[in-house]
C-alpha positions in Angstrom: 0.0 0.0 0.0 2.9 2.3 0.7 4.3 1.8 -2.7 1.0 2.7 -4.3 0.8 5.8 -2.1 4.4 6.8 -3.2 3.6 6.1 -6.8 0.4 8.3 -6.7 2.4 11.1 -4.8 4.7 11.5 -7.9 1.6 12.6 -9.8 -0.3 14.6 -7.1 -0.5 18.4 -7.4 1.1 18.6 -3.9 4.6 17.5 -4.3 6.4 16.3 -1.3 9.8 16.4 -2.8 10.3 12.7 -2.3 9.3 10.9 -5.5 10.3 7.3 -5.3 12.1 5.7 -8.3 10.0 3.5 -10.3 11.5 0.0 -11.0 11.9 -1.3 -14.5 9.7 -4.2 -13.6 6.9 -1.9 -12.7 7.4 0.0 -15.9 7.2 -3.1 -18.0 4.1 -4.3 -16.2 2.4 -1.0 -16.7 3.4 -0.8 -20.4 2.1 -4.5 -21.0 -1.2 -3.6 -19.3 -1.6 -0.5 -21.5 -0.8 -2.3 -24.6 -3.1 -5.2 -23.8 -5.8 -2.7 -23.2 -5.3 -1.1 -26.5 -5.2 -4.3 -28.5 -8.4 -5.5 -26.8 -10.2 -2.3 -27.5 -8.9 -2.5 -31.2 -10.3 -6.0 -31.6 -13.5 -5.2 -30.0 -14.1 -2.0 -31.9 -15.5 -3.6 -35.1 -18.0 -5.6 -33.1 -19.0 -2.5 -31.1 -19.3 -0.3 -34.3 -21.9 -2.6 -35.9 -25.2 -1.0 -36.1 -28.1 -2.8 -34.6 -30.2 -4.9 -37.0 -33.9 -4.6 -37.1 -36.1 -7.9 -36.9 -37.0 -7.8 -40.6 -33.5 -7.7 -41.7 -32.6 -10.3 -39.2 -35.2 -12.7 -40.5 -34.0 -12.3 -44.1 -30.3 -12.6 -43.0 -31.1 -15.9 -41.2 -32.4 -17.4 -44.5 -29.2 -16.7 -46.4 -25.7 -18.1 -46.3 -22.6 -16.1 -45.8 -20.8 -15.7 -49.1 -17.3 -16.2 -47.6 -17.9 -18.7 -44.6 -19.2 -22.1 -45.9 -22.6 -22.9 -44.5 -22.7 -20.1 -42.0 -25.7 -18.0 -41.5 -25.6 -14.5 -42.7 -27.1 -13.1 -39.6 -24.4 -14.7 -37.4 -21.3 -13.8 -39.5 -19.5 -10.7 -38.6 -17.4 -10.3 -41.9 -17.5 -7.2 -43.8 -19.1 -8.8 -46.8 -22.0 -10.0 -44.6 -22.3 -6.5 -43.0 -22.6 -5.1 -46.6 -25.2 -7.7 -47.4 -27.2 -6.9 -44.2 -27.1 -3.3 -45.2 -28.3 -4.1 -48.7 -31.1 -6.1 -47.2 -32.1 -3.3 -44.8 -32.0 -0.8 -47.7 -34.3 -3.0 -49.9 -36.7 -3.5 -47.0 -36.8 0.1 -46.3 -37.5 0.8 -50.0 -40.6 -1.2 -49.6 -39.8 -4.7 -50.8 -41.1 -7.8 -49.2 -38.9 -10.4 -47.6 -39.6 -12.8 -50.3 -38.6 -10.2 -52.9 -35.2 -9.5 -51.2 -34.6 -13.3 -50.9 -35.3 -13.8 -54.6 -33.0 -10.8 -55.5 -30.0 -12.5 -53.7 -31.0 -15.9 -55.3 -31.2 -14.5 -58.7 -27.9 -12.8 -58.2 -25.9 -15.5 -56.5 -27.7 -18.7 -57.2 -29.4 -21.3 -55.0 -26.3 -21.8 -53.0 -26.9 -18.5 -51.2 -30.0 -20.0 -49.5 -29.7 -21.4 -46.0 -32.4 -24.0 -46.8 -32.4 -25.0 -50.5 -35.8 -24.6 -52.2 -38.0 -27.7 -52.4 -38.3 -27.6 -56.2 -36.2 -28.2 -59.3 -32.8 -29.8 -59.0 -32.7 -29.3 -55.1 -35.7 -31.5 -54.9 -33.6 -34.5 -54.7 -31.8 -33.1 -51.6 -35.2 -33.3 -49.9 -36.3 -36.6 -51.3 -33.1 -38.8 -51.0 -33.0 -38.9 -47.3 -36.8 -39.7 -47.0 -36.5 -42.3 -49.6 -33.4 -43.8 -47.9 -35.2 -44.1 -44.7 -38.1 -45.9 -46.3 -35.9 -48.3 -48.1 -33.8 -49.2 -45.1 -37.2 -49.6 -43.0 -38.4 -52.1 -45.7 -35.1 -53.9 -45.8 -35.1 -54.1 -42.0 -38.6 -55.6 -41.9 -37.8 -58.1 -44.6 -34.7 -59.2 -42.6 -36.8 -59.5 -39.4 -39.3 -61.6 -41.2 -36.5 -64.0 -42.6 -35.0 -64.4 -39.2 -38.3 -65.1 -37.5 -39.1 -67.7 -40.2 -35.7 -69.5 -39.7 -36.3 -69.5 -36.0 -39.6 -71.3 -36.4 -38.0 -73.9 -38.8 -35.0 -74.6 -36.6 -36.8 -76.1 -33.6 -38.7 -78.6 -35.7 -35.4 -80.0 -37.2 -34.8 -82.1 -34.0 -32.6 -81.9 -30.9 -29.2 -80.5 -31.4 -26.5 -83.2 -31.4 -24.1 -83.1 -28.4 -20.5 -82.8 -29.1 -18.4 -85.9 -28.9 -16.4 -86.3 -25.6 -13.0 -84.8 -25.7 -9.8 -86.6 -25.0 -8.2 -83.5 -23.6 -8.0 -83.6 -19.8 -8.3 -79.8 -19.5 -11.6 -79.7 -21.7 -13.0 -82.5 -19.5 -12.1 -80.7 -16.3 -13.9 -77.6 -17.6 -17.0 -79.4 -18.6 -17.1 -81.3 -15.2 -16.9 -77.9 -13.4 -19.5 -76.4 -15.6 -22.1 -79.1 -14.7 
């Protein structure tokens, strides 16, 4: 506490005439703290500088993919390109366009890949049908396999008693069988 008081006394208006010498380690610590603060502020500044997004713009942005990050939602991406796209969405919505018109604008300009969820028509219809058809096919194959297995199980008991293995000449196997009984 005394060191802190001495340090603060050097910067006070009332000088006592006895300013302690600041150690090199203290200066390094202070400099590193200042540099760390400046770097943290510089990194956080772009995030803090982003304008808040209204709900309509956010709804449209959630339906679009980021053009630079594969598969990332436009609403969640902080890149400059995405910020420009969000501004474009906001300006088109402010001009009176509907959400569907804004989405079709981006889809016409950048293709179907810009959509977060591919449309359920045309070439992308297969993306929706294949998983459902695969599920149905595997369910049918599973049912058929279960029917075959149950049919085999019903035939097996009528074949007769299972034969007993011949006695072994091995003394260790004989000892294990005796212990198991």
